[in-house]
N, C-alpha and C positions, 0 to 999 in steps of 0.2 A: 374725955374722949377727943381724939384728934379731929380737927375739922376736915371735911371732905375736900378733895381737890376740885376747884371750881373751873369749869370749862365754859367759854363763851362761843357758841356756834352762830355764825352769820351766814345764812343760806336763804336765798329768795324762793327756792322751790319748796313749797310747804310739805309735800310728801317726803322728799329727801331729808328735809330738816327734821321731820317727825321721826323718821326711821333712825337717823343718826342719834337723835336725842334719846330714844328708847333704848337703843343698843348700848349706849355709853352709861345711861342711868343704871342699867342692869349690872354694870361692872363697877358700881360703887361711886361714880363721879357725881358731883353736884353740877347740874346743867342749867345754863340760861341760853335760850335759843331765840334769835330774832331774824328778820327777813330783809333788813336794809341797813345802809350805812348810818342813817340818822338814828335808828333804834340802837345800833351798836354804840354810838357816841353817848346816848342817854344811859345805857348800862354802865359804861366806863366812868361816867361822871359820878355815879352813886355807889359803885361796888368795885372791889378788887377781884382780879381773876388770876388764875395760875397758868392758863394757856388759851390762846385764841385760835379757832378754826375758821378760816375766812374764805368764802367763795369770791372769785374775781368778777363773776358776771352778775353784779347787783343792779337793780332797776334804777337807783337814784345816784350812784356814784361809781367812778372808775375804781376797780378793786386794787390795782397797783398803787394808785394815789392814796387810797385809804390805808393800805399796808404801810406805805412810806410815812404817813402822818402818825400812825400808831407806833412805828419803830422809833420815830424821832423823839418821842417822849417816854417810851417804856422799853425795858429789856425783857419783858415777859415773852416766853416762847410763843412762836406764831407758826401755824401750819396752814398752808394754802390747800384748799380743796376746790378743784376746778375741772371743767371740761377742756380747758385750754392746755393742750399737750405739746405745743410748739417749743422749740429750743429757746427762742427769744423771750417767750413769756416766762419760762423757767429761770433763765438767767436774770431777767429783770426783777423777778421776785427775790431771788437769792442776793442780788446786788444791794437791794434796799433792806436786807436783814431778815428775810423769812428763814426759818430754821428747817422747814421741810416742805415738800411739794408733792401732793398726791393727786393723780389724774383720775377723773371719773370715766367709767365706772370703776370702783375699787373694791377690794375685798375688805369687809368691815373688820375682820380679825387682824388684817395687816394694819389697818388704821389704828386699831386699839393698841397694837404692839408699838407702833411708832409714837403714839401719844404717851404711852408708858415710858418709853425711852427718853422723850423730851422732858417729861416731868421729872424723871430721876436725875437727868443731867442738870436740870435747872436747880435742883436741890442738892446737887453734889453726890447723889446716890451711886454714881458709877465710878467714883474715884476710889481706888483700891488702897488698902493697907495704911501705911504710914503717911504722915504729913509730908508733902512735897513743897518745900519753899526754896526758891531759887532767885538770884539777883541778876539783873541784866539792864544795862543802860539807865540806871537810876530807878528802875522798877523792881518790885518784889512780888513774886507770884507764889501763892500758897494754894496748891490744888486741893488739899484736904478741906480747907475752909472756903474754897472757891473765891479767893480774893486776889485782885491785882491792885497794888498800891503804887502810886507814882512818887516822884521825888519830894513832893510837898505833903506826903502823907494822905493824899486823897484817893478814894476808891475809884477805879475805872470800871465802868459797867461793861460786861461781855455778854454776847448772845451765847446760847448753848453751843453753836458751831464754833464760834471763836474760842470759847473756853476749851472745847474738846481738842482743837488744834494746838492751842498754847500748852495744854497738858501733855500732848504728844511731844512737843518740842522740849519741854522741861524734863521729860523722862529720858531724853537723849541729847543733853546739852552739848553744843559744838559739833554734833554729828549731822551729816547731810541726810535728810529724809526725802524719799522719793515722792512724787505726786501720787502714785498708787497707794503708798503707805498712808499719806495724809488723807487721801480720799476715804480709805477704810476707817481712819480715826474719826472723821466727821460724818460718816455715812449714816443714814437713817433707815437702812435696809436696801432692798432691790430698787429698780427703777431709777438708778442714778443718772443724772444728766451729763456726767463725764468729768474729765480732769479740769475743765474750765472752772468748776466750782471751787477747786482748791485755790486757784489764782484769785477768785473773787474774795474768799475768806481771808487770804493773805493780805490782799489790798485793804480790807476793812481793819485788820489788826494793825497794819502799818500806820494807818491814819490815826487810830486811837493811841498808838505809841509815839506819834510824832516822828515817824521814820520816813525820811525823804524817799519816795518811790523811785526817783531817778538815781539816787545814790544811797540805798539803804544800808544802815550800819547795824541794825538789830536783827531783822529777818532778811538774810541774804539769799539772793538767787544763785543757784548753781546751774548754769545753763545746760540744758539737755538732761537734767536729772531731777532736781527738786529744790529744796530750801533747807537752810540751817538757821538756828537761833544762836546768835553770838552772845555768850554769857560772860559775866564778870569772873575772871580767874586770877 
């Protein structure tokens, strides 16, 4: 029997935490729910998880700092659940590697759908059909097996948003993709914070690929339209 997908909920409001936990347990997930950053660290020290649901307004730590620390050591999908709906908060979370951002109050059905999408993408469940392996700049990307290998044969870890964008590029190598198209590719549903998210994810990909942002050779900017991936031909 396959192990249940393990979700870690970090939410200081006990009632909200209990409601989310009960809702997701009914949908077959294994849940660990805690109310502070310290308790979150304790869980991560002893267990592996498949997805983190993190509230930004915790009593003991800044949520953005906690998210940054989590992302610095793990590529596990991370969804922000918060009352902070401001553009700056959204962008700050996305820039440090959050994969989704849901503002309270939210529809629990929408939350469940977004979680399902994140888990599927993390496991490669949304990659269609045949294996997609493409070479560019000394890297090799295989969408079916969800791997990005550098010139030394080492795996490069990608967040679900980075993977979704790179998969979109490799399905249209050498073609310019608009920001709207890329936004759809990495979208987690409605409530999108806008085209700026595309630029954030492109910036993160360039950093992992060692692509100079001032003179990129792999992911090139097409002013006024979007981006293209320069592949080996």
